C-alpha positions as CSV (number, residue, x, y, z in Angstrom):
1,M,85.9,78.2,113.9
2,P,83.1,80.0,113.6
3,I,81.9,83.0,115.7
4,R,79.4,82.8,118.3
5,R,76.9,85.6,119.3
6,V,74.3,85.1,122.3
7,K,71.2,86.8,123.1
8,P,71.4,89.8,124.4
9,I,69.5,89.2,127.5
10,T,71.2,92.5,128.8
11,N,72.8,95.6,127.2
12,G,76.5,94.9,127.5
13,Q,75.5,91.5,125.6
14,R,74.1,93.1,122.1
15,G,77.2,93.7,120.2
16,L,79.4,91.0,121.8
17,S,80.7,88.1,120.4
18,Y,83.0,84.9,121.5
19,L,84.7,82.4,119.5
20,D,83.6,78.9,119.4
21,T,85.3,76.7,121.6
22,S,83.9,73.0,120.6
23,D,87.2,72.6,118.1
24,L,89.2,72.3,121.1
25,T,90.1,69.0,122.5
26,K,91.4,69.1,125.6
27,K,90.4,71.4,128.4
28,R,93.2,72.0,131.2
29,P,97.2,72.0,130.2
30,E,99.8,69.9,131.1
31,K,100.7,70.7,134.6
32,R,104.8,69.7,133.1
33,L,104.3,72.7,130.5
34,V,103.1,75.6,132.8
35,K,104.6,77.8,135.6
36,G,102.8,80.6,137.5
37,L,102.5,84.3,135.9
38,R,103.3,87.3,138.2
39,K,101.7,90.4,137.2
40,T,103.7,93.3,136.6
41,G,100.3,96.0,136.7
42,G,102.5,98.0,133.8
43,R,105.5,98.8,135.9
44,N,109.5,98.0,135.8
45,N,111.9,96.6,138.6
46,N,111.7,100.4,140.3
47,G,107.8,100.5,140.6
48,R,107.4,103.0,138.7
49,V,104.7,102.6,135.2
50,T,106.5,102.4,132.2
51,T,103.2,100.8,130.3
52,R,100.0,102.4,130.8
53,H,96.6,100.8,131.0
54,R,97.9,97.5,132.9
55,G,96.7,95.7,135.4
56,G,94.1,93.7,136.9
57,G,92.9,91.1,134.7
58,A,92.1,87.1,135.0
59,K,94.8,84.9,136.7
60,R,96.9,83.3,134.3
61,L,99.4,80.5,134.1
62,Y,101.8,80.8,131.4
63,R,102.7,77.9,129.0
64,K,106.2,77.2,128.1
65,V,106.0,77.0,124.3
66,D,109.1,75.8,122.0
67,F,110.1,78.3,120.4
68,R,113.7,76.5,119.0
69,R,112.4,72.5,117.9
70,S,116.2,72.5,117.0
71,D,116.9,69.8,119.7
72,K,114.6,67.4,118.2
73,D,115.7,67.5,114.8
74,G,114.5,63.7,113.1
75,V,112.2,63.0,115.7
76,P,108.4,62.7,115.1
77,A,106.0,63.8,117.1
78,R,101.8,63.3,117.1
79,V,99.5,66.2,117.6
80,A,97.8,65.1,120.6
81,A,95.7,68.3,121.3
82,L,94.4,72.0,120.3
83,E,94.3,73.8,123.3
84,Y,93.8,77.3,124.2
85,D,96.4,79.6,125.3
86,P,95.1,82.8,127.8
87,N,98.8,84.6,126.6
88,R,98.4,84.7,123.4
89,N,95.5,84.8,120.4
90,A,96.8,81.8,118.9
91,R,96.4,78.3,119.6
92,L,98.3,75.8,120.9
93,H,99.3,72.2,119.8
94,L,100.6,69.4,122.4
95,L,103.1,67.7,120.5
96,V,104.2,64.1,121.9
97,Y,107.3,63.3,120.8
98,A,108.5,59.0,119.8
99,D,110.7,59.6,122.7
100,G,107.8,60.4,125.4
101,E,108.4,64.1,125.6
102,K,105.6,66.5,125.6
103,R,106.0,70.2,124.1
104,Y,104.0,73.2,123.4
105,V,103.7,74.4,119.6
106,I,102.0,77.3,118.1
107,A,99.0,75.9,116.2
108,A,99.3,75.8,112.5
109,N,96.1,76.2,110.6
110,A,96.1,73.3,108.0
111,V,97.4,70.6,110.5
112,Q,95.1,68.6,112.1
113,V,94.9,66.7,115.9
114,G,96.4,63.1,115.1
115,Q,98.8,64.5,112.2
116,T,102.7,63.8,112.4
117,V,104.9,66.5,112.3
118,M,108.8,66.4,112.3
119,S,111.8,69.5,112.8
120,G,115.3,69.4,110.8
121,P,116.3,68.8,107.7
122,T,114.6,65.0,106.5
123,A,111.1,66.9,107.4
124,E,109.3,67.4,104.0
125,P,108.2,70.9,103.4
126,K,104.6,70.5,104.7
127,P,102.1,72.3,107.1
128,G,103.8,72.0,110.7
129,N,107.2,71.1,110.2
130,N,110.2,73.0,110.8
131,L,113.0,73.7,108.8
132,R,115.8,76.0,107.8
133,L,114.8,78.4,105.3
134,R,117.6,77.0,103.3
135,N,115.4,74.0,103.1
136,I,111.9,75.7,102.3
137,P,111.2,75.7,98.5
138,V,110.5,79.4,97.5
139,G,106.8,81.0,97.6
140,L,105.7,79.0,100.6
141,W,103.9,80.4,103.5
142,V,105.7,80.3,107.1
143,H,104.9,81.4,110.4
144,A,107.1,81.2,113.8
145,V,110.7,82.6,112.0
146,E,113.6,83.3,113.6
147,L,115.5,86.7,113.0
148,I,118.4,85.8,114.3
149,P,120.0,81.8,114.0
150,G,119.1,79.7,117.2
151,R,117.4,82.7,118.7
152,G,114.2,80.7,118.7
153,A,110.5,82.4,116.9
154,Q,110.2,86.1,117.2
155,M,108.2,87.0,113.5
156,A,104.9,85.9,112.5
157,R,103.5,83.9,115.6
158,S,100.1,85.6,116.2
159,A,96.8,84.3,114.8
160,G,96.4,84.2,111.2
161,G,99.9,85.3,110.9
162,Y,102.3,84.5,107.9
163,A,105.2,85.6,106.1
164,I,105.5,84.3,102.0
165,L,109.4,83.3,101.2
166,S,109.7,85.1,98.6
167,A,113.3,84.3,97.5
168,K,117.0,83.6,98.1
169,E,120.1,85.5,97.3
170,G,123.3,84.2,98.9
171,D,123.1,84.0,102.5
172,L,120.4,85.5,103.1
173,A,116.2,84.9,102.3
174,L,113.8,87.1,101.4
175,L,110.5,87.5,103.0
176,T,107.4,89.1,102.1
177,L,104.8,90.2,105.2
178,P,101.6,91.2,105.0
179,S,101.9,94.4,105.6
180,G,104.2,94.9,102.8
181,E,107.3,94.7,104.1
182,M,109.9,93.0,102.2
183,R,112.6,91.5,104.8
184,R,116.3,89.9,104.6
185,V,116.6,87.1,107.0
186,N,119.5,84.5,107.7
187,I,119.1,81.9,105.4
188,E,119.8,79.3,108.3
189,C,116.7,81.0,110.6
190,R,114.2,78.0,111.3
191,A,110.5,78.8,110.3
192,T,107.7,76.7,110.5
193,I,105.5,75.3,107.0
194,G,101.8,77.2,106.6
195,Q,99.9,79.9,108.6
196,V,99.5,80.2,112.3
197,G,95.3,78.9,113.3
198,N,92.9,80.4,115.1
199,L,91.8,83.2,111.8
200,D,88.7,84.5,113.3
201,Q,90.2,86.2,116.0
202,S,90.2,89.3,114.4
203,L,86.3,89.6,114.2
204,V,85.7,88.7,117.5
205,K,83.6,91.9,119.1
206,I,84.8,92.9,122.8
207,G,81.1,94.0,123.9
208,K,81.7,95.7,127.0
209,A,84.5,96.8,129.0
210,G,84.7,94.2,131.8
211,R,85.8,91.8,129.3
212,N,89.0,93.8,128.6
213,R,89.5,94.3,132.1
214,H,89.1,90.4,132.3
215,K,92.5,90.7,130.2
216,G,94.1,93.3,131.9
217,R,93.4,96.2,130.0
218,R,92.4,98.9,132.3
219,P,90.4,102.0,130.7
220,T,92.6,104.6,128.0
221,V,91.1,108.1,128.3
222,R,91.3,110.7,125.5
223,G,93.8,113.8,126.1
224,S,91.2,116.6,125.2
225,A,88.9,115.1,128.3
226,M,91.2,115.8,131.3
227,N,92.6,118.8,133.0
228,P,95.5,121.3,131.3
229,V,97.8,119.5,134.2
230,A,97.3,116.0,133.2
231,H,97.5,116.5,129.2
232,P,98.3,119.3,127.1
233,M,95.4,118.5,124.7
234,G,93.6,119.4,128.3
235,G,91.1,121.5,129.4
236,G,89.3,124.5,127.3
237,E,85.4,125.1,127.2
238,G,83.2,122.3,126.2
239,R,84.5,119.9,123.8
240,R,88.0,121.6,122.5
241,S,90.2,119.9,120.7
242,G,92.9,121.8,122.5
243,G,94.2,124.0,119.9
244,R,97.0,123.0,119.1
245,H,98.5,120.1,117.2
246,P,97.7,116.8,118.2
247,R,100.2,116.0,120.9
248,S,101.0,112.7,123.0
249,K,100.9,112.9,126.5
250,W,104.6,113.9,126.8
251,G,104.4,116.8,124.5
252,K,105.5,115.1,121.4
253,P,103.6,114.7,118.0
254,S,101.0,112.4,118.0
255,K,100.0,112.1,113.9
256,G,102.4,111.6,111.1
257,G,106.2,111.7,111.7
258,N,108.3,108.0,112.0
259,T,108.1,106.0,115.1
260,R,111.3,103.8,114.4
261,Q,114.5,104.4,116.0
262,K,116.5,106.4,113.0
263,R,120.2,104.0,113.6
264,K,118.3,100.9,114.6
265,T,120.6,97.8,114.0
266,S,117.8,95.7,112.1
267,S,116.9,98.6,109.8
268,R,119.8,97.3,106.9
269,F,117.9,93.9,106.6
270,I,114.6,95.8,105.1
271,V,114.4,95.9,101.5
272,R,111.5,97.9,101.6
273,G,109.3,99.3,104.5
274,R,105.7,98.5,105.5
275,K,103.0,100.9,104.2
276,R,102.4,103.8,106.2
277,G,99.7,106.1,106.4
278,K,100.2,110.1,105.1
279,Q,103.8,111.5,106.7
280,V,103.9,115.2,108.4
281,G,106.0,117.6,105.6
282,K,105.4,115.2,102.8
């Protein structure tokens, strides 16, 4: 879908761009497939802010997306519509199964409205079909990949996301991600063939601060612009950098170093880590 630019009537519109939504075939969601979404403002159950820079934003309805598709094996489904989802940067496909049930799934790039998709071992390895990694030929692009069988899709779900099925070794499948990371996944995990649609999402320019506020993102202030009481990098005369190595708000080094937990359980499945920047001490 193309990027749409507007005539800069105001200064805020000068660098602003939108995604063209002419490809969407349905404007309003299915009533039975949505539910209310309560905002947290980045606060936990005790009312304390655990995620900064969140709050406000436009009111949304949550679309119930089927990330498993395992209970519909062997049942053909027609792609009835392509819809917008305010909760993610990918589009949604509305599937109407042969038994009459309707469900949302993440829209694959090569799947058009009116096509038929299936899931299960009898499905062909075509874009939009959902199979176990055991039944998918090596070399294909997949998305909406499970990390634990039966849990539902957790990986490669954002716009343009994909993983390459590189090899199969016993009970494990080897996936190569766009970041360069190579990861082993149980061969019984399910995945959908193809790449997630809405590829031009990364080309959109926000253009003005108000669009971020509509998304529920509050302003982010530089630490060096704060007072010393509020941030380790704050204070000083003029636009000083703080006089010390870059630190986070809580005093930890903010550049270089590893951010992944040392003893994370899933680390043993990572064959090759993603490409990172310059490390401290290397």
